[in-house]
Structures are given as structure tokens and as C-alpha cells.
C-alpha positions in Angstrom: -6.1 1.2 -22.2 -7.6 0.2 -18.8 -8.9 3.0 -16.7 -8.7 2.6 -12.9 -10.0 4.7 -10.1 -7.7 4.5 -7.1 -9.5 4.8 -3.7 -7.0 7.2 -2.2 -6.1 10.9 -1.9 -2.4 10.0 -1.3 -0.7 11.3 -4.4 2.5 9.5 -3.5 0.6 6.2 -3.7 -1.2 7.2 -6.9 2.2 8.0 -8.6 3.6 4.7 -7.4 0.7 2.8 -8.7 0.9 4.4 -12.1 4.6 3.5 -12.3 3.9 -0.1 -11.2 1.0 -0.8 -13.4 2.6 0.5 -16.6 1.5 2.2 -19.8 -1.6 0.0 -20.4 -3.3 1.6 -17.4 -4.6 5.1 -16.7 -4.8 5.7 -12.9 -7.0 8.4 -11.3 -7.6 9.0 -7.7 -10.0 10.8 -5.4 -8.0 14.0 -5.0 -10.5 16.1 -6.9 -13.5 14.3 -5.3 -13.9 16.4 -2.2 -17.5 15.3 -1.7 -16.5 11.7 -1.2 -16.6 10.9 2.6 -13.6 9.3 4.3 -14.0 5.6 4.7 -13.6 4.2 8.2 -11.2 1.2 7.9 -13.0 -1.0 10.4 -11.6 -4.3 9.1 -9.4 -6.5 11.2 -7.0 -7.4 8.3 -5.4 -5.7 5.3 -7.7 -7.7 3.0 -10.8 -6.6 4.8 -9.8 -3.0 4.7 -8.8 -3.0 1.1 -12.1 -4.7 0.1 -14.1 -2.3 2.2 -12.6 0.7 0.5 -12.8 -0.7 -3.0 -16.4 -1.8 -2.7 -17.6 1.4 -1.0 -16.1 3.6 -3.6 -17.4 1.4 -6.4 -20.9 1.9 -5.2 -20.5 5.7 -5.5 -18.8 5.7 -8.9 -20.8 3.1 -10.8 -19.2 1.4 -13.8 -15.8 2.5 -12.7 -13.1 -0.1 -12.0 -12.0 0.7 -8.5 -8.7 -0.3 -6.9 -7.9 0.1 -3.2 -5.0 -1.2 -1.3 -4.2 -1.6 2.4 -0.7 -2.0 3.4 1.6 -1.6 6.4 4.6 -2.7 8.3 4.6 -5.7 10.5 7.4 -5.9 13.1 8.3 -9.4 14.3 9.2 -8.3 17.9 5.8 -6.6 18.2 3.8 -9.7 17.1 3.0 -8.1 13.7 2.2 -4.5 14.9 1.7 -1.8 13.8 0.1 -3.8 11.0 -3.3 -2.4 9.9 -2.6 0.6 12.2 0.6 1.6 10.5 -0.7 4.9 9.1 -2.0 5.9 12.5 0.5 4.2 14.8 1.2 7.4 16.8 -2.4 8.5 16.8 -5.3 9.3 14.5 -3.7 12.5 13.3 -0.1 11.2 13.1 2.2 11.9 10.2 5.0 9.8 8.8 7.7 11.2 11.0 5.8 10.7 14.2 5.0 7.1 13.3 8.6 6.4 12.6 9.7 8.2 15.8 7.4 6.1 17.9 8.4 2.8 16.3 12.1 3.5 16.7 11.6 4.5 20.3 9.7 1.3 21.1 12.4 -0.8 19.3 15.2 0.9 21.0 16.3 -2.0 23.3 15.1 -4.8 21.0 17.6 -7.1 19.3 15.2 -8.7 16.8 14.5 -5.9 14.3 13.1 -8.1 11.5 9.9 -6.9 9.8 8.0 -7.1 6.6 5.9 -4.8 4.5 2.6 -6.4 3.4 0.1 -5.1 0.8 -3.3 -6.3 -0.3 -5.0 -4.8 -3.4 -8.7 -5.2 -3.9 -10.6 -4.7 -7.2 -14.3 -3.8 -7.3 -17.0 -2.7 -9.7 -20.6 -1.6 -9.1 -20.4 -2.6 -5.4 -19.0 -6.1 -6.0 -15.6 -7.3 -5.0 -13.9 -8.9 -8.0 -10.6 -10.1 -6.6 -7.8 -9.4 -4.1 -4.1 -9.9 -4.6 -1.2 -9.6 -2.2 2.5 -9.0 -1.9 5.2 -8.8 0.7 8.8 -8.0 1.2 10.9 -8.9 4.3 13.7 -6.9 5.8 15.0 -5.2 9.0 14.4 -1.9 10.8 17.3 0.5 11.1 18.3 2.4 14.2 17.6 5.8 12.6 15.9 7.2 9.4 18.0 7.2 6.2 17.2 8.6 2.8 14.9 11.1 1.2 12.8 9.0 -1.2 9.6 7.2 -0.6 7.1 7.8 2.2 5.8 6.2 5.4 8.3 3.8 7.0 10.6 3.7 3.9 13.5 5.6 5.7 13.8 2.9 8.3 13.2 -0.3 6.3 16.1 -2.2 4.7 14.9 -5.0 2.4 16.7 -8.3 2.6 19.6 -8.5 0.2 20.2 -4.7 0.3 22.2 -2.3 2.4 20.0 0.7 1.6 16.6 1.6 3.0 13.6 1.9 0.8 14.1 5.7 1.0 17.7 5.4 -0.2 16.9 3.2 -3.2 15.9 4.6 -6.5 12.2 4.4 -7.3 13.1 2.0 -10.2 14.7 -0.4 -7.8 12.1 -0.2 -5.1 9.3 -0.7 -7.7 10.9 -4.1 -8.6 11.0 -5.5 -5.1 8.4 -3.8 -2.9 5.3 -5.4 -1.4 3.1 -3.1 -3.5 5.1 -3.9 -6.7 4.5 -7.6 -6.1 0.8 -7.1 -5.5 0.5 -4.8 -8.5 2.2 -7.4 -10.7 -0.4 -9.9 -9.6 -3.1 -7.3 -10.5 -1.7 -6.8 -14.0 -1.7 -10.6 -14.4 -5.3 -10.7 -13.4 -6.2 -8.3 -16.2 -4.0 -10.2 -18.6 -5.9 -13.4 -17.8 -9.3 -11.7 -18.0 -11.7 -12.4 -20.9 -11.2 -10.1 -23.9 -14.8 -9.0 -23.7 -14.3 -7.3 -20.3 -11.6 -5.6 -18.4 -12.4 -7.5 -15.2 
């Protein structure tokens, strides 16, 4: 059993990671670690932010295998925005509904509604970055939110090949095709290819 510390307090994300990685992994997060300061995501790319979070947390929890991800929505008509600012698109204290509302408002008169979700996962231990993996899924933005599942921009994103938004799909279906699912599959493959003497 491989034990991972996920550098997040987002329980939705923790639950999703546990489902994606499977029964050979035990996933914990920072929910009970109130003394851990928030990490300023100062990177200019998803990879930089994921690595920053993973490495910083791994310096605090020595000998732990730390996983951090940075992911977001990139809209073609906006030149890739909101991108790394997806979680705070409507402001530093924005919630999911406000971010979605702002995005839909700005896309209101735009014909090209193509977009992609992109995710980078970073793995670190003892302050050293071990590897990064990535995944993406392309699709389109709806005119209004649909569905009750998922989080973030899920209610307005329809992956190519489907008629439902991520928030309308079952978690089982989403976890087969999502950007995070593809990145997590690469992470599992990394562990499968790692030497037997170590987990990383």
C-alpha cells in the first residue's frame, strides 16, 4: 500500500484522487493540519504551481510522499484564460458559482465556446521534486449550468463526444475521461515503473 499526502484541503479533490488512484493507494490531505500555512501559487504555469505546492509541503512533512496538482479551465476565445487563475477568476475570495457566472457572462456573445481542462500533478519527497505528469480533456462551454455532480466549472463543461456536462455525468464516467483521471493514470504508471526497493 502506497501512502500519499495530498497538498490540499479540498475534500472533493481528495475523494476524487482516492477514486482515481485505486485500492493500492491511501490518500490523506491537509484538512486536519490547521498549522500548515497557505501556499501562495506564484508560478506562471500549472506545472510550476503544482511543483511549488508539492515541494513546499514535502519540506514540512519529511519522509512523506507528497502529491499536489494544479488544474484549471482554458477557454480558446480567451487565449487560455482563466487558466492558472481558474479558482479565483472572480476574485481572491470567489466561490465556484461566482467563477462560473463571470465566465458565462464574458462568453455571452462569443461563438467559439471550445475549451479544455488541464491538470498537472507533481510528486515530491523531502523537498525534492520527483516527477510531474499531466492530462487534458477538450470540450465546449454551455450557455448555462447543468447538473449537480462535480465541482468548479463542471456544470458548464461538456467533454467532446458527450452531450452531458461533467456535473451531469456519473463519477464513474467522469473518472475515466477527465483531465485529472488521465494525469492520475500517468502517476499510477510512474509508481508501477518505480524500483521495488522504493515507492518513488
